mmCIF file as Biopython writes it, N, C-alpha, C and O atoms, coordinates in Angstrom:
data_model
#
loop_
_atom_site.group_PDB
_atom_site.id
_atom_site.type_symbol
_atom_site.label_atom_id
_atom_site.label_alt_id
_atom_site.label_comp_id
_atom_site.label_asym_id
_atom_site.label_entity_id
_atom_site.label_seq_id
_atom_site.pdbx_PDB_ins_code
_atom_site.Cartn_x
_atom_site.Cartn_y
_atom_site.Cartn_z
_atom_site.occupancy
_atom_site.B_iso_or_equiv
_atom_site.auth_seq_id
_atom_site.auth_asym_id
_atom_site.pdbx_PDB_model_num
ATOM 1   N N  . MET A ? 1  ? -3.113  110.117 16.292 1.0 0.0 1  A 1 
ATOM 2   C CA . MET A ? 1  ? -3.262  110.242 17.733 1.0 0.0 1  A 1 
ATOM 3   C C  . MET A ? 1  ? -3.949  108.981 18.265 1.0 0.0 1  A 1 
ATOM 4   O O  . MET A ? 1  ? -5.002  108.577 17.772 1.0 0.0 1  A 1 
ATOM 5   N N  . THR A ? 2  ? -3.342  108.379 19.265 1.0 0.0 2  A 1 
ATOM 6   C CA . THR A ? 2  ? -3.925  107.166 19.830 1.0 0.0 2  A 1 
ATOM 7   C C  . THR A ? 2  ? -4.833  107.510 20.995 1.0 0.0 2  A 1 
ATOM 8   O O  . THR A ? 2  ? -4.626  108.487 21.714 1.0 0.0 2  A 1 
ATOM 9   N N  . MET A ? 3  ? -5.836  106.681 21.152 1.0 0.0 3  A 1 
ATOM 10  C CA . MET A ? 3  ? -6.803  106.929 22.217 1.0 0.0 3  A 1 
ATOM 11  C C  . MET A ? 3  ? -6.272  106.488 23.579 1.0 0.0 3  A 1 
ATOM 12  O O  . MET A ? 3  ? -6.543  107.117 24.602 1.0 0.0 3  A 1 
ATOM 13  N N  . TYR A ? 4  ? -5.499  105.378 23.572 1.0 0.0 4  A 1 
ATOM 14  C CA . TYR A ? 4  ? -4.984  104.835 24.826 1.0 0.0 4  A 1 
ATOM 15  C C  . TYR A ? 4  ? -3.464  104.893 24.849 1.0 0.0 4  A 1 
ATOM 16  O O  . TYR A ? 4  ? -2.810  104.861 23.806 1.0 0.0 4  A 1 
ATOM 17  N N  . LYS A ? 5  ? -2.926  104.977 26.026 1.0 0.0 5  A 1 
ATOM 18  C CA . LYS A ? 5  ? -1.486  104.966 26.195 1.0 0.0 5  A 1 
ATOM 19  C C  . LYS A ? 5  ? -0.966  103.572 25.866 1.0 0.0 5  A 1 
ATOM 20  O O  . LYS A ? 5  ? -1.560  102.575 26.276 1.0 0.0 5  A 1 
ATOM 21  N N  . GLU A ? 6  ? 0.129   103.497 25.134 1.0 0.0 6  A 1 
ATOM 22  C CA . GLU A ? 6  ? 0.698   102.198 24.787 1.0 0.0 6  A 1 
ATOM 23  C C  . GLU A ? 6  ? 1.322   101.565 26.024 1.0 0.0 6  A 1 
ATOM 24  O O  . GLU A ? 6  ? 1.960   102.236 26.835 1.0 0.0 6  A 1 
ATOM 25  N N  . TYR A ? 7  ? 1.122   100.265 26.146 1.0 0.0 7  A 1 
ATOM 26  C CA . TYR A ? 7  ? 1.695   99.531  27.265 1.0 0.0 7  A 1 
ATOM 27  C C  . TYR A ? 7  ? 2.003   98.114  26.829 1.0 0.0 7  A 1 
ATOM 28  O O  . TYR A ? 7  ? 1.475   97.639  25.824 1.0 0.0 7  A 1 
ATOM 29  N N  . ASN A ? 8  ? 2.847   97.445  27.574 1.0 0.0 8  A 1 
ATOM 30  C CA . ASN A ? 8  ? 3.283   96.094  27.264 1.0 0.0 8  A 1 
ATOM 31  C C  . ASN A ? 8  ? 2.608   95.129  28.227 1.0 0.0 8  A 1 
ATOM 32  O O  . ASN A ? 8  ? 2.835   95.203  29.435 1.0 0.0 8  A 1 
ATOM 33  N N  . THR A ? 9  ? 1.781   94.226  27.711 1.0 0.0 9  A 1 
ATOM 34  C CA . THR A ? 9  ? 1.091   93.269  28.585 1.0 0.0 9  A 1 
ATOM 35  C C  . THR A ? 9  ? 1.968   92.074  28.928 1.0 0.0 9  A 1 
ATOM 36  O O  . THR A ? 9  ? 1.558   91.226  29.721 1.0 0.0 9  A 1 
ATOM 37  N N  . ASN A ? 10 ? 3.148   91.984  28.363 1.0 0.0 10 A 1 
ATOM 38  C CA . ASN A ? 10 ? 4.051   90.868  28.637 1.0 0.0 10 A 1 
ATOM 39  C C  . ASN A ? 10 ? 5.061   91.203  29.725 1.0 0.0 10 A 1 
ATOM 40  O O  . ASN A ? 10 ? 6.062   90.501  29.870 1.0 0.0 10 A 1 
ATOM 41  N N  . GLN A ? 11 ? 4.822   92.249  30.484 1.0 0.0 11 A 1 
ATOM 42  C CA . GLN A ? 11 ? 5.747   92.637  31.541 1.0 0.0 11 A 1 
ATOM 43  C C  . GLN A ? 11 ? 5.670   91.659  32.699 1.0 0.0 11 A 1 
ATOM 44  O O  . GLN A ? 11 ? 4.609   91.104  32.986 1.0 0.0 11 A 1 
ATOM 45  N N  . LEU A ? 12 ? 6.773   91.456  33.347 1.0 0.0 12 A 1 
ATOM 46  C CA . LEU A ? 12 ? 6.814   90.628  34.540 1.0 0.0 12 A 1 
ATOM 47  C C  . LEU A ? 12 ? 6.555   91.496  35.754 1.0 0.0 12 A 1 
ATOM 48  O O  . LEU A ? 12 ? 6.886   92.682  35.763 1.0 0.0 12 A 1 
ATOM 49  N N  . SER A ? 13 ? 5.969   90.909  36.767 1.0 0.0 13 A 1 
ATOM 50  C CA . SER A ? 13 ? 5.772   91.647  38.013 1.0 0.0 13 A 1 
ATOM 51  C C  . SER A ? 13 ? 6.649   91.023  39.087 1.0 0.0 13 A 1 
ATOM 52  O O  . SER A ? 13 ? 6.834   89.806  39.121 1.0 0.0 13 A 1 
ATOM 53  N N  . LEU A ? 14 ? 7.173   91.838  39.938 1.0 0.0 14 A 1 
ATOM 54  C CA . LEU A ? 14 ? 8.032   91.371  41.018 1.0 0.0 14 A 1 
ATOM 55  C C  . LEU A ? 14 ? 7.252   91.363  42.315 1.0 0.0 14 A 1 
ATOM 56  O O  . LEU A ? 14 ? 6.556   92.323  42.646 1.0 0.0 14 A 1 
ATOM 57  N N  . GLU A ? 15 ? 7.377   90.259  43.050 1.0 0.0 15 A 1 
ATOM 58  C CA . GLU A ? 15 ? 6.722   90.187  44.351 1.0 0.0 15 A 1 
ATOM 59  C C  . GLU A ? 15 ? 7.504   91.003  45.362 1.0 0.0 15 A 1 
ATOM 60  O O  . GLU A ? 15 ? 8.735   91.018  45.348 1.0 0.0 15 A 1 
ATOM 61  N N  . LEU A ? 16 ? 6.783   91.677  46.233 1.0 0.0 16 A 1 
ATOM 62  C CA . LEU A ? 16 ? 7.421   92.402  47.313 1.0 0.0 16 A 1 
ATOM 63  C C  . LEU A ? 16 ? 7.423   91.510  48.545 1.0 0.0 16 A 1 
ATOM 64  O O  . LEU A ? 16 ? 6.369   91.059  48.990 1.0 0.0 16 A 1 
ATOM 65  N N  . ASN A ? 17 ? 8.580   91.262  49.084 1.0 0.0 17 A 1 
ATOM 66  C CA . ASN A ? 17 ? 8.670   90.452  50.282 1.0 0.0 17 A 1 
ATOM 67  C C  . ASN A ? 17 ? 8.551   91.391  51.480 1.0 0.0 17 A 1 
ATOM 68  O O  . ASN A ? 17 ? 9.521   92.046  51.862 1.0 0.0 17 A 1 
ATOM 69  N N  . LEU A ? 18 ? 7.360   91.453  52.068 1.0 0.0 18 A 1 
ATOM 70  C CA . LEU A ? 18 ? 7.110   92.374  53.171 1.0 0.0 18 A 1 
ATOM 71  C C  . LEU A ? 18 ? 7.756   91.917  54.466 1.0 0.0 18 A 1 
ATOM 72  O O  . LEU A ? 18 ? 7.820   92.687  55.424 1.0 0.0 18 A 1 
ATOM 73  N N  . ALA A ? 19 ? 8.233   90.689  54.517 1.0 0.0 19 A 1 
ATOM 74  C CA . ALA A ? 19 ? 8.865   90.186  55.732 1.0 0.0 19 A 1 
ATOM 75  C C  . ALA A ? 19 ? 10.139  90.966  56.060 1.0 0.0 19 A 1 
ATOM 76  O O  . ALA A ? 19 ? 10.543  91.021  57.221 1.0 0.0 19 A 1 
ATOM 77  N N  . TYR A ? 20 ? 10.765  91.560  55.069 1.0 0.0 20 A 1 
ATOM 78  C CA . TYR A ? 20 ? 11.982  92.324  55.327 1.0 0.0 20 A 1 
ATOM 79  C C  . TYR A ? 20 ? 11.690  93.637  56.049 1.0 0.0 20 A 1 
ATOM 80  O O  . TYR A ? 20 ? 12.549  94.152  56.764 1.0 0.0 20 A 1 
ATOM 81  N N  . ASP A ? 21 ? 10.505  94.176  55.870 1.0 0.0 21 A 1 
ATOM 82  C CA . ASP A ? 21 ? 10.164  95.461  56.463 1.0 0.0 21 A 1 
ATOM 83  C C  . ASP A ? 21 ? 9.576   95.348  57.862 1.0 0.0 21 A 1 
ATOM 84  O O  . ASP A ? 21 ? 9.478   96.350  58.569 1.0 0.0 21 A 1 
ATOM 85  N N  . ILE A ? 22 ? 9.182   94.140  58.276 1.0 0.0 22 A 1 
ATOM 86  C CA . ILE A ? 22 ? 8.557   93.946  59.581 1.0 0.0 22 A 1 
ATOM 87  C C  . ILE A ? 22 ? 9.635   93.545  60.584 1.0 0.0 22 A 1 
ATOM 88  O O  . ILE A ? 22 ? 10.366  92.585  60.341 1.0 0.0 22 A 1 
ATOM 89  N N  . PRO A ? 23 ? 9.748   94.248  61.691 1.0 0.0 23 A 1 
ATOM 90  C CA . PRO A ? 23 ? 10.764  93.900  62.693 1.0 0.0 23 A 1 
ATOM 91  C C  . PRO A ? 23 ? 10.549  92.494  63.242 1.0 0.0 23 A 1 
ATOM 92  O O  . PRO A ? 23 ? 9.421   92.002  63.278 1.0 0.0 23 A 1 
ATOM 93  N N  . MET A ? 24 ? 11.627  91.852  63.667 1.0 0.0 24 A 1 
ATOM 94  C CA . MET A ? 24 ? 11.558  90.468  64.155 1.0 0.0 24 A 1 
ATOM 95  C C  . MET A ? 24 ? 10.692  90.338  65.401 1.0 0.0 24 A 1 
ATOM 96  O O  . MET A ? 24 ? 10.111  89.275  65.619 1.0 0.0 24 A 1 
ATOM 97  N N  . ASN A ? 25 ? 10.581  91.364  66.218 1.0 0.0 25 A 1 
ATOM 98  C CA . ASN A ? 25 ? 9.819   91.266  67.462 1.0 0.0 25 A 1 
ATOM 99  C C  . ASN A ? 25 ? 8.412   91.856  67.341 1.0 0.0 25 A 1 
ATOM 100 O O  . ASN A ? 25 ? 7.776   92.135  68.357 1.0 0.0 25 A 1 
ATOM 101 N N  . HIS A ? 26 ? 7.922   92.047  66.128 1.0 0.0 26 A 1 
ATOM 102 C CA . HIS A ? 26 ? 6.592   92.623  65.923 1.0 0.0 26 A 1 
ATOM 103 C C  . HIS A ? 26 ? 5.525   91.557  66.162 1.0 0.0 26 A 1 
ATOM 104 O O  . HIS A ? 26 ? 5.735   90.386  65.848 1.0 0.0 26 A 1 
ATOM 105 N N  . GLU A ? 27 ? 4.369   91.967  66.723 1.0 0.0 27 A 1 
ATOM 106 C CA . GLU A ? 27 ? 3.312   91.005  67.063 1.0 0.0 27 A 1 
ATOM 107 C C  . GLU A ? 27 ? 2.673   90.362  65.840 1.0 0.0 27 A 1 
ATOM 108 O O  . GLU A ? 27 ? 2.062   89.300  65.952 1.0 0.0 27 A 1 
ATOM 109 N N  . VAL A ? 28 ? 2.802   90.980  64.690 1.0 0.0 28 A 1 
ATOM 110 C CA . VAL A ? 28 ? 2.218   90.386  63.491 1.0 0.0 28 A 1 
ATOM 111 C C  . VAL A ? 28 ? 2.931   89.083  63.118 1.0 0.0 28 A 1 
ATOM 112 O O  . VAL A ? 28 ? 2.329   88.211  62.492 1.0 0.0 28 A 1 
ATOM 113 N N  . ARG A ? 29 ? 4.191   88.944  63.490 1.0 0.0 29 A 1 
ATOM 114 C CA . ARG A ? 29 ? 4.906   87.685  63.240 1.0 0.0 29 A 1 
ATOM 115 C C  . ARG A ? 29 ? 4.335   86.557  64.096 1.0 0.0 29 A 1 
ATOM 116 O O  . ARG A ? 29 ? 4.244   85.420  63.633 1.0 0.0 29 A 1 
ATOM 117 N N  . LEU A ? 30 ? 3.955   86.852  65.326 1.0 0.0 30 A 1 
ATOM 118 C CA . LEU A ? 30 ? 3.330   85.854  66.192 1.0 0.0 30 A 1 
ATOM 119 C C  . LEU A ? 30 ? 1.973   85.433  65.626 1.0 0.0 30 A 1 
ATOM 120 O O  . LEU A ? 30 ? 1.639   84.248  65.623 1.0 0.0 30 A 1 
ATOM 121 N N  . ILE A ? 31 ? 1.205   86.391  65.155 1.0 0.0 31 A 1 
ATOM 122 C CA . ILE A ? 31 ? -0.094  86.083  64.555 1.0 0.0 31 A 1 
ATOM 123 C C  . ILE A ? 31 ? 0.096   85.225  63.309 1.0 0.0 31 A 1 
ATOM 124 O O  . ILE A ? 31 ? -0.656  84.277  63.085 1.0 0.0 31 A 1 
ATOM 125 N N  . SER A ? 32 ? 1.084   85.550  62.511 1.0 0.0 32 A 1 
ATOM 126 C CA . SER A ? 32 ? 1.353   84.775  61.304 1.0 0.0 32 A 1 
ATOM 127 C C  . SER A ? 32 ? 1.734   83.341  61.644 1.0 0.0 32 A 1 
ATOM 128 O O  . SER A ? 32 ? 1.272   82.410  60.985 1.0 0.0 32 A 1 
ATOM 129 N N  . LEU A ? 33 ? 2.561   83.150  62.650 1.0 0.0 33 A 1 
ATOM 130 C CA . LEU A ? 33 ? 2.933   81.794  63.072 1.0 0.0 33 A 1 
ATOM 131 C C  . LEU A ? 33 ? 1.722   81.016  63.557 1.0 0.0 33 A 1 
ATOM 132 O O  . LEU A ? 33 ? 1.585   79.829  63.261 1.0 0.0 33 A 1 
ATOM 133 N N  . PHE A ? 34 ? 0.839   81.681  64.303 1.0 0.0 34 A 1 
ATOM 134 C CA . PHE A ? 34 ? -0.361  81.016  64.795 1.0 0.0 34 A 1 
ATOM 135 C C  . PHE A ? 34 ? -1.267  80.588  63.645 1.0 0.0 34 A 1 
ATOM 136 O O  . PHE A ? 34 ? -1.740  79.452  63.613 1.0 0.0 34 A 1 
ATOM 137 N N  . VAL A ? 35 ? -1.506  81.490  62.706 1.0 0.0 35 A 1 
ATOM 138 C CA . VAL A ? 35 ? -2.384  81.171  61.574 1.0 0.0 35 A 1 
ATOM 139 C C  . VAL A ? 35 ? -1.779  80.059  60.729 1.0 0.0 35 A 1 
ATOM 140 O O  . VAL A ? 35 ? -2.495  79.163  60.281 1.0 0.0 35 A 1 
ATOM 141 N N  . ASP A ? 36 ? -0.474  80.105  60.507 1.0 0.0 36 A 1 
ATOM 142 C CA . ASP A ? 36 ? 0.179   79.067  59.716 1.0 0.0 36 A 1 
ATOM 143 C C  . ASP A ? 36 ? 0.183   77.716  60.422 1.0 0.0 36 A 1 
ATOM 144 O O  . ASP A ? 36 ? 0.299   76.682  59.764 1.0 0.0 36 A 1 
ATOM 145 N N  . SER A ? 37 ? 0.059   77.704  61.751 1.0 0.0 37 A 1 
ATOM 146 C CA . SER A ? 37 ? 0.083   76.441  62.489 1.0 0.0 37 A 1 
ATOM 147 C C  . SER A ? 37 ? -1.267  75.727  62.477 1.0 0.0 37 A 1 
ATOM 148 O O  . SER A ? 37 ? -1.334  74.556  62.852 1.0 0.0 37 A 1 
ATOM 149 N N  . ILE A ? 38 ? -2.338  76.390  62.063 1.0 0.0 38 A 1 
ATOM 150 C CA . ILE A ? 38 ? -3.658  75.763  62.004 1.0 0.0 38 A 1 
ATOM 151 C C  . ILE A ? 38 ? -3.678  74.804  60.816 1.0 0.0 38 A 1 
ATOM 152 O O  . ILE A ? 38 ? -3.430  75.219  59.685 1.0 0.0 38 A 1 
ATOM 153 N N  . PRO A ? 39 ? -3.972  73.521  61.061 1.0 0.0 39 A 1 
ATOM 154 C CA . PRO A ? 39 ? -4.020  72.562  59.946 1.0 0.0 39 A 1 
ATOM 155 C C  . PRO A ? 39 ? -5.132  72.915  58.959 1.0 0.0 39 A 1 
ATOM 156 O O  . PRO A ? 39 ? -6.207  73.367  59.352 1.0 0.0 39 A 1 
ATOM 157 N N  . ASN A ? 40 ? -4.858  72.706  57.692 1.0 0.0 40 A 1 
ATOM 158 C CA . ASN A ? 40 ? -5.830  73.049  56.652 1.0 0.0 40 A 1 
ATOM 159 C C  . ASN A ? 40 ? -7.119  72.259  56.789 1.0 0.0 40 A 1 
ATOM 160 O O  . ASN A ? 40 ? -8.197  72.784  56.508 1.0 0.0 40 A 1 
ATOM 161 N N  . HIS A ? 41 ? -7.027  71.001  57.218 1.0 0.0 41 A 1 
ATOM 162 C CA . HIS A ? 41 ? -8.244  70.190  57.298 1.0 0.0 41 A 1 
ATOM 163 C C  . HIS A ? 41 ? -9.207  70.733  58.351 1.0 0.0 41 A 1 
ATOM 164 O O  . HIS A ? 41 ? -10.413 70.505  58.252 1.0 0.0 41 A 1 
ATOM 165 N N  . VAL A ? 42 ? -8.706  71.437  59.342 1.0 0.0 42 A 1 
ATOM 166 C CA . VAL A ? 42 ? -9.582  72.038  60.351 1.0 0.0 42 A 1 
ATOM 167 C C  . VAL A ? 42 ? -10.402 73.163  59.723 1.0 0.0 42 A 1 
ATOM 168 O O  . VAL A ? 42 ? -11.586 73.317  60.023 1.0 0.0 42 A 1 
ATOM 169 N N  . LEU A ? 43 ? -9.777  73.933  58.866 1.0 0.0 43 A 1 
ATOM 170 C CA . LEU A ? 43 ? -10.466 75.056  58.242 1.0 0.0 43 A 1 
ATOM 171 C C  . LEU A ? 43 ? -11.384 74.619  57.104 1.0 0.0 43 A 1 
ATOM 172 O O  . LEU A ? 43 ? -12.387 75.278  56.829 1.0 0.0 43 A 1 
ATOM 173 N N  . LEU A ? 44 ? -11.049 73.517  56.443 1.0 0.0 44 A 1 
ATOM 174 C CA . LEU A ? 44 ? -11.770 73.130  55.235 1.0 0.0 44 A 1 
ATOM 175 C C  . LEU A ? 44 ? -12.697 71.940  55.430 1.0 0.0 44 A 1 
ATOM 176 O O  . LEU A ? 44 ? -13.325 71.497  54.469 1.0 0.0 44 A 1 
ATOM 177 N N  . GLU A ? 45 ? -12.803 71.408  56.648 1.0 0.0 45 A 1 
ATOM 178 C CA . GLU A ? 45 ? -13.561 70.174  56.841 1.0 0.0 45 A 1 
ATOM 179 C C  . GLU A ? 45 ? -15.067 70.360  56.741 1.0 0.0 45 A 1 
ATOM 180 O O  . GLU A ? 45 ? -15.776 69.413  56.400 1.0 0.0 45 A 1 
ATOM 181 N N  . GLU A ? 46 ? -15.564 71.528  57.024 1.0 0.0 46 A 1 
ATOM 182 C CA . GLU A ? 46 ? -17.004 71.718  57.049 1.0 0.0 46 A 1 
ATOM 183 C C  . GLU A ? 46 ? -17.431 72.702  55.968 1.0 0.0 46 A 1 
ATOM 184 O O  . GLU A ? 46 ? -16.986 73.850  55.931 1.0 0.0 46 A 1 
ATOM 185 N N  . LYS A ? 47 ? -18.301 72.222  55.094 1.0 0.0 47 A 1 
ATOM 186 C CA . LYS A ? 47 ? -18.854 73.089  54.056 1.0 0.0 47 A 1 
ATOM 187 C C  . LYS A ? 47 ? -20.314 73.348  54.368 1.0 0.0 47 A 1 
ATOM 188 O O  . LYS A ? 47 ? -20.980 72.526  54.997 1.0 0.0 47 A 1 
ATOM 189 N N  . SER A ? 48 ? -20.792 74.458  53.941 1.0 0.0 48 A 1 
ATOM 190 C CA . SER A ? 48 ? -22.196 74.792  54.136 1.0 0.0 48 A 1 
ATOM 191 C C  . SER A ? 48 ? -23.052 73.956  53.189 1.0 0.0 48 A 1 
ATOM 192 O O  . SER A ? 48 ? -22.745 73.846  52.003 1.0 0.0 48 A 1 
ATOM 193 N N  . HIS A ? 49 ? -24.118 73.373  53.713 1.0 0.0 49 A 1 
ATOM 194 C CA . HIS A ? 49 ? -25.022 72.567  52.902 1.0 0.0 49 A 1 
ATOM 195 C C  . HIS A ? 49 ? -26.305 73.328  52.587 1.0 0.0 49 A 1 
ATOM 196 O O  . HIS A ? 49 ? -27.257 72.752  52.060 1.0 0.0 49 A 1 
ATOM 197 N N  . THR A ? 50 ? -26.331 74.601  52.904 1.0 0.0 50 A 1 
ATOM 198 C CA . THR A ? 50 ? -27.510 75.405  52.623 1.0 0.0 50 A 1 
ATOM 199 C C  . THR A ? 50 ? -27.121 76.548  51.696 1.0 0.0 50 A 1 
ATOM 200 O O  . THR A ? 50 ? -25.941 76.858  51.536 1.0 0.0 50 A 1 
ATOM 201 N N  . GLY A ? 51 ? -28.095 77.151  51.106 1.0 0.0 51 A 1 
ATOM 202 C CA . GLY A ? 51 ? -27.835 78.297  50.241 1.0 0.0 51 A 1 
ATOM 203 C C  . GLY A ? 51 ? -27.623 77.889  48.801 1.0 0.0 51 A 1 
ATOM 204 O O  . GLY A ? 51 ? -27.711 76.713  48.448 1.0 0.0 51 A 1 
ATOM 205 N N  . ARG A ? 52 ? -27.347 78.868  47.988 1.0 0.0 52 A 1 
ATOM 206 C CA . ARG A ? 52 ? -27.158 78.625  46.562 1.0 0.0 52 A 1 
ATOM 207 C C  . ARG A ? 52 ? -25.793 78.010  46.308 1.0 0.0 52 A 1 
ATOM 208 O O  . ARG A ? 52 ? -24.848 78.287  47.047 1.0 0.0 52 A 1 
ATOM 209 N N  . PRO A ? 53 ? -25.669 77.181  45.277 1.0 0.0 53 A 1 
ATOM 210 C CA . PRO A ? 53 ? -24.363 76.620  44.937 1.0 0.0 53 A 1 
ATOM 211 C C  . PRO A ? 53 ? -23.443 77.707  44.387 1.0 0.0 53 A 1 
ATOM 212 O O  . PRO A ? 53 ? -23.899 78.718  43.853 1.0 0.0 53 A 1 
ATOM 213 N N  . ALA A ? 54 ? -22.159 77.479  44.527 1.0 0.0 54 A 1 
ATOM 214 C CA . ALA A ? 54 ? -21.173 78.437  44.027 1.0 0.0 54 A 1 
ATOM 215 C C  . ALA A ? 54 ? -21.197 78.456  42.503 1.0 0.0 54 A 1 
ATOM 216 O O  . ALA A ? 54 ? -21.541 77.459  41.869 1.0 0.0 54 A 1 
ATOM 217 N N  . PHE A ? 55 ? -20.831 79.589  41.921 1.0 0.0 55 A 1 
ATOM 218 C CA . PHE A ? 55 ? -20.757 79.702  40.472 1.0 0.0 55 A 1 
ATOM 219 C C  . PHE A ? 55 ? -19.585 80.588  40.114 1.0 0.0 55 A 1 
ATOM 220 O O  . PHE A ? 55 ? -19.175 81.451  40.891 1.0 0.0 55 A 1 
ATOM 221 N N  . HIS A ? 56 ? -19.058 80.364  38.934 1.0 0.0 56 A 1 
ATOM 222 C CA . HIS A ? 56 ? -17.950 81.175  38.455 1.0 0.0 56 A 1 
ATOM 223 C C  . HIS A ? 56 ? -18.514 82.500  37.947 1.0 0.0 56 A 1 
ATOM 224 O O  . HIS A ? 56 ? -19.422 82.492  37.116 1.0 0.0 56 A 1 
ATOM 225 N N  . PRO A ? 57 ? -18.002 83.639  38.423 1.0 0.0 57 A 1 
ATOM 226 C CA . PRO A ? 57 ? -18.593 84.933  38.081 1.0 0.0 57 A 1 
ATOM 227 C C  . PRO A ? 57 ? -18.329 85.392  36.648 1.0 0.0 57 A 1 
ATOM 228 O O  . PRO A ? 57 ? -19.001 86.297  36.155 1.0 0.0 57 A 1 
ATOM 229 N N  . ALA A ? 58 ? -17.360 84.777  35.982 1.0 0.0 58 A 1 
ATOM 230 C CA . ALA A ? 58 ? -17.034 85.252  34.626 1.0 0.0 58 A 1 
ATOM 231 C C  . ALA A ? 58 ? -17.751 84.474  33.556 1.0 0.0 58 A 1 
ATOM 232 O O  . ALA A ? 58 ? -17.580 84.755  32.370 1.0 0.0 58 A 1 
#
């Protein structure tokens, strides 16, 4: 008798494309376009110089 259920760790996972389920005129598409239009350098240009340094949790 095994303690754990057998499973395969080499299984592939399939991504779900949620864009197919959202109607073309839904407001979430407008929000997505707005967020995607923000340049990355605007979001990443300023780092906090206070507080503890980041660390890897593992």
